[in-house]
C-alpha positions in Angstrom: 84.8 104.8 80.3 86.0 107.6 78.2 83.7 110.3 79.5 80.3 109.1 78.3 77.3 107.8 80.2 77.2 104.1 80.6 74.3 102.4 82.4 76.1 99.1 82.6 78.2 97.8 85.6 81.5 96.0 85.0 82.0 92.8 86.9 84.8 93.4 89.5 86.9 90.6 88.1 86.8 92.2 84.7 87.6 95.8 85.6 91.3 95.4 84.9 90.3 95.1 81.2 89.2 98.7 81.2 92.8 99.7 81.7 93.7 97.9 78.4 91.3 100.1 76.3 92.8 102.7 73.9 91.1 105.6 72.1 89.0 104.2 69.3 88.4 100.8 70.9 84.9 99.4 70.8 83.4 98.0 74.0 80.6 95.4 73.9 78.9 94.6 77.1 77.6 91.1 77.8 75.0 90.5 80.5 76.0 88.0 83.2 74.3 87.0 86.4 75.5 88.1 89.8 76.3 84.5 90.5 78.6 84.4 87.4 80.2 87.7 88.5 80.9 86.2 91.9 82.4 83.1 90.4 84.6 85.2 88.2 85.7 87.2 91.2 86.5 84.0 93.2 88.5 82.6 90.2 90.5 85.9 90.0 91.1 85.9 93.8 92.4 82.4 93.7 94.7 83.3 90.8 96.0 86.3 92.7 96.6 84.2 95.8 98.6 81.8 93.8 100.7 84.5 92.3 101.2 86.1 95.7 102.3 82.8 97.2 104.8 82.3 94.4 106.2 85.8 94.7 106.2 86.0 98.5 109.5 84.1 98.6 111.3 86.9 96.7 112.1 89.7 99.1 113.8 92.2 96.8 114.7 95.7 98.3 113.4 98.8 96.6 115.4 99.9 93.6 116.9 103.5 93.7 117.3 104.4 90.0 117.0 108.2 90.2 118.6 109.2 93.4 115.4 109.0 95.5 113.1 106.3 96.6 109.4 106.4 96.0 108.7 104.0 98.9 109.8 106.7 101.3 107.2 109.1 99.8 104.4 106.6 100.7 105.1 107.3 104.3 105.5 111.1 104.2 103.2 112.2 101.4 99.5 111.6 102.1 98.7 111.7 98.4 100.9 108.7 97.7 100.0 106.0 100.1 99.1 102.3 100.4 95.8 101.6 102.2 95.9 98.9 104.8 95.1 95.5 103.5 91.7 93.9 104.4 91.1 90.3 103.8 90.9 89.0 101.2 91.8 91.9 98.9 94.8 94.3 99.3 94.1 98.0 98.5 96.8 100.0 96.7 96.6 103.5 95.3 98.7 104.2 92.3 99.1 106.4 89.3 99.8 105.2 85.7 101.4 107.5 83.2 102.4 106.8 79.5 105.0 108.9 77.8 107.1 108.8 74.7 110.7 108.3 75.8 111.8 109.5 72.4 110.5 113.0 73.3 111.4 113.2 77.0 113.2 111.2 79.7 111.7 109.2 82.5 113.6 111.5 85.0 112.0 114.6 83.5 108.5 113.1 83.6 109.0 111.9 87.2 110.2 115.4 88.2 107.1 117.0 86.6 104.8 114.5 88.2 106.3 115.0 91.7 106.0 118.8 91.3 102.4 118.5 90.1 101.6 116.1 93.0 103.1 118.6 95.5 101.1 121.5 94.1 97.8 119.7 94.7 95.7 121.1 97.5 95.0 118.9 100.5 91.3 118.8 99.7 89.1 119.5 96.7 86.5 121.4 98.7 87.4 124.8 97.2 87.7 123.4 93.6 85.0 123.6 91.0 84.6 121.2 88.1 82.8 121.9 84.8 79.8 119.7 84.2 76.8 119.3 82.0 73.2 118.2 82.8 72.0 115.1 80.9 68.5 113.9 80.8 68.2 110.1 80.6 67.6 108.0 78.5 70.6 109.2 76.4 72.2 107.5 73.5 75.6 108.8 72.3 76.9 107.9 68.9 80.5 106.7 69.6 81.5 106.2 66.0 
């Protein structure tokens, strides 16, 4: 949520909306019951099952646009992988990147991302991250 403290929990069915936020957007939380959250999740799961059933009949092979296939990396690179599916939700690990193709090419971005991925350590045990101590309650002015 943009790096600020938020004492609210987002309903699982609505978490996809967080990915639609842009800098400067305003978020307004609305209280719902756990029953409503479960109903939203069930509705989303049914929708996803419907989409999966419709797309299951299309068995397209992976597309090789840049001379290499990312699907092979899922097998060999432990940082890029698909977690096994557990009913009823599938689990997929992915990275999302936005770039201005007027300034650089997709191939250059992919090359840089692959190099960055390969330079990551196997674990983060020896890494340190800057932090700050906050005392609650805290109210941050987001305007």
